[in-house]
C-alpha positions as CSV (number, residue, x, y, z in Angstrom):
1,M,-13.0,-26.6,2.0
2,T,-11.3,-23.8,0.4
3,N,-13.9,-20.6,-0.8
4,K,-13.5,-19.8,-4.5
5,V,-14.8,-16.6,-4.0
6,T,-14.5,-13.5,-1.8
7,Y,-18.3,-11.3,-0.5
8,G,-19.6,-9.6,2.1
9,L,-17.8,-7.9,5.1
10,S,-19.3,-9.1,8.7
11,G,-17.9,-9.0,12.7
12,V,-16.2,-5.8,12.4
13,H,-14.3,-5.9,15.6
14,F,-12.1,-3.3,17.8
15,A,-10.3,-4.6,20.6
16,P,-8.3,-1.2,22.6
17,I,-4.2,-2.3,23.4
18,T,-2.5,-1.6,26.9
19,E,1.1,-1.6,25.7
20,T,3.2,-2.2,28.7
21,N,6.7,-2.3,28.3
22,G,6.5,-2.6,24.8
23,T,4.6,-5.9,25.3
24,Y,0.8,-5.5,24.1
25,T,-2.8,-6.7,25.9
26,Y,-5.9,-6.0,24.2
27,D,-9.1,-5.7,25.3
28,T,-11.8,-7.7,24.9
29,P,-13.3,-6.5,21.2
30,V,-16.1,-4.6,20.9
31,P,-18.5,-4.9,17.5
32,I,-18.8,-2.5,15.5
33,P,-22.5,-3.1,14.0
34,G,-23.1,-2.0,10.3
35,G,-19.5,-2.7,7.8
36,V,-20.6,-1.5,4.6
37,S,-16.5,-2.2,2.9
38,L,-13.3,-2.5,4.2
39,T,-9.9,-2.4,2.2
40,I,-6.7,-2.2,3.3
41,N,-3.1,-1.4,1.2
42,P,0.4,-3.1,1.5
43,V,2.8,0.2,2.4
44,G,6.8,-0.8,1.9
45,E,9.4,-0.3,-0.2
46,R,11.2,-3.0,-3.2
47,S,14.3,-2.6,-3.7
48,E,15.8,-3.9,-6.5
49,F,19.6,-4.9,-7.1
50,F,20.9,-5.3,-9.7
51,A,23.7,-7.2,-11.5
52,D,25.2,-9.1,-14.1
53,N,22.7,-7.5,-15.7
54,I,19.7,-8.9,-14.3
55,A,17.7,-7.7,-10.8
56,Y,20.4,-10.2,-8.8
57,H,18.6,-9.4,-5.5
58,I,15.1,-8.4,-5.0
59,E,13.4,-7.1,-1.3
60,E,10.7,-6.5,-0.1
61,T,10.0,-4.8,3.5
62,N,6.6,-5.3,4.8
63,N,5.5,-1.7,7.0
64,G,1.3,-3.2,7.5
65,Y,-1.1,-1.5,5.9
66,D,-2.9,2.9,5.3
67,G,-6.4,0.8,5.1
68,E,-10.3,2.5,4.9
69,L,-13.1,1.2,6.8
70,N,-16.8,2.0,5.4
71,V,-19.0,1.9,8.4
72,A,-23.1,3.1,9.0
73,A,-21.7,5.3,12.1
74,I,-18.7,5.4,14.0
75,P,-19.6,3.7,17.2
76,D,-19.1,6.3,20.5
77,V,-17.5,3.5,22.9
78,F,-15.1,3.9,19.4
79,K,-15.0,7.3,20.2
80,T,-14.0,7.1,23.4
81,D,-11.7,4.5,23.9
82,V,-9.7,5.3,20.2
83,L,-10.2,8.6,19.4
84,G,-10.0,9.8,22.7
85,E,-13.2,12.0,23.0
86,T,-14.8,12.5,26.2
87,L,-18.6,11.5,26.7
88,T,-20.1,13.9,29.9
89,D,-24.1,14.1,30.4
90,G,-24.8,12.6,26.6
91,V,-22.5,14.8,24.9
92,M,-18.6,13.7,23.0
93,Y,-16.1,16.3,23.6
94,E,-13.2,16.2,20.8
95,K,-10.5,18.3,21.9
96,A,-7.2,19.7,20.7
97,G,-4.1,17.2,20.8
98,Q,-6.3,14.6,22.6
99,K,-4.3,11.2,22.4
100,G,-5.9,8.4,20.7
101,K,-5.2,4.5,21.4
102,K,-3.8,1.3,19.2
103,F,-6.2,-1.3,18.6
104,A,-6.8,-4.5,17.1
105,L,-9.0,-4.8,14.3
106,L,-11.4,-8.1,13.6
107,F,-13.4,-8.1,10.6
108,Q,-14.3,-11.2,8.3
109,F,-14.9,-11.4,4.5
110,E,-17.1,-13.9,3.9
111,G,-16.9,-16.4,0.8
112,D,-18.8,-19.3,-0.8
113,K,-17.8,-21.9,1.7
114,T,-17.0,-20.0,5.1
115,G,-16.2,-16.6,6.7
116,K,-12.1,-16.6,6.9
117,R,-11.6,-14.2,9.8
118,H,-9.1,-11.9,10.2
119,V,-7.1,-10.1,12.5
120,L,-4.6,-7.1,12.7
121,Y,-2.5,-6.0,15.2
122,S,-1.2,-2.5,15.8
123,C,-3.9,0.0,14.2
124,T,-3.9,3.8,14.9
125,A,-7.0,5.7,13.5
126,A,-7.2,9.3,12.2
127,R,-10.3,11.8,13.1
128,P,-13.5,10.2,10.4
129,T,-14.6,12.3,8.1
130,V,-18.4,14.4,9.2
131,G,-20.9,15.1,6.9
132,S,-24.2,14.7,5.4
133,T,-26.4,15.3,2.2
134,T,-30.1,16.5,2.3
135,K,-33.3,14.4,2.0
136,T,-35.3,15.0,-1.4
137,T,-37.7,12.0,-2.8
138,T,-35.6,9.7,-1.6
139,T,-33.6,8.3,2.0
140,E,-29.9,7.7,1.3
141,V,-28.2,6.7,4.3
142,Q,-24.9,8.2,4.6
143,T,-22.1,6.5,6.1
144,T,-18.7,7.1,7.4
145,T,-15.1,6.6,6.5
146,L,-12.5,5.5,9.3
147,T,-9.1,6.0,7.6
148,F,-6.5,4.2,9.4
149,S,-2.9,2.5,9.5
150,A,-1.9,-1.4,10.7
151,R,1.3,-1.6,11.6
152,P,3.8,-4.1,12.4
153,R,3.2,-5.3,16.6
154,P,6.7,-3.9,18.2
155,S,7.3,-7.1,20.2
156,D,7.2,-10.0,16.7
157,N,6.8,-7.2,13.9
158,M,3.2,-9.6,13.8
159,V,1.3,-7.4,11.3
160,K,-2.1,-9.5,10.8
161,A,-3.6,-13.2,10.7
162,N,-6.6,-14.3,9.0
163,T,-7.8,-18.3,9.3
164,T,-7.9,-21.1,6.5
165,A,-10.3,-23.4,5.6
166,D,-7.8,-26.1,8.6
167,V,-8.6,-23.1,11.2
168,S,-9.7,-25.5,14.7
169,P,-13.5,-25.3,15.4
170,T,-12.4,-23.6,18.4
171,V,-10.2,-20.8,16.9
172,Y,-12.7,-20.1,14.0
173,D,-15.2,-19.9,17.3
174,T,-13.4,-17.8,19.0
175,W,-12.6,-15.0,16.7
176,F,-14.5,-12.0,18.3
177,T,-14.2,-12.9,21.6
178,E,-10.8,-12.3,22.1
179,V,-7.7,-11.1,20.2
180,H,-5.8,-14.8,18.9
181,E,-2.1,-14.9,19.1
182,P,0.0,-17.2,17.6
183,T,1.3,-20.4,19.1
184,P,4.6,-20.1,20.5
185,V,7.1,-22.6,18.3
186,V,8.4,-24.8,20.3
């Protein structure tokens, strides 16, 4: 069954990447609870070549996406496994020059029939903005926004994948237990 509408964000996960000779190996996906919103914007150029008084050839480049993930709070495991912070004796340390790690981002957009599951294969994240506001007569929950980039995977230029109405139950049910890889074409 195909969705007519999309609403809601759930099932946000990340899977750190280990890169060996240009090949990615993904760790088991880890939940990022409290997903509020996610927006990804395409990155790329459009080139038009004009001849015979028309746009004779149009070329689009796909350089992935830039995005923002808004969550209730960034989990400490994301800070250590992806952002490169260190945790010692219950204290989180951020150091100038620390190196982050690439990760896959998995998530689900709800629909009127079923959830559509997505994976972005090669992401890097910027340090999130930190802030809060004073409590007044009402309590307003503060969220954290994580800015990230999703780029083509070097080994095969894969950027993202998502489920459709025809997805097998096995693929759908295991989406958040391991990063889905394309089936090789024989």
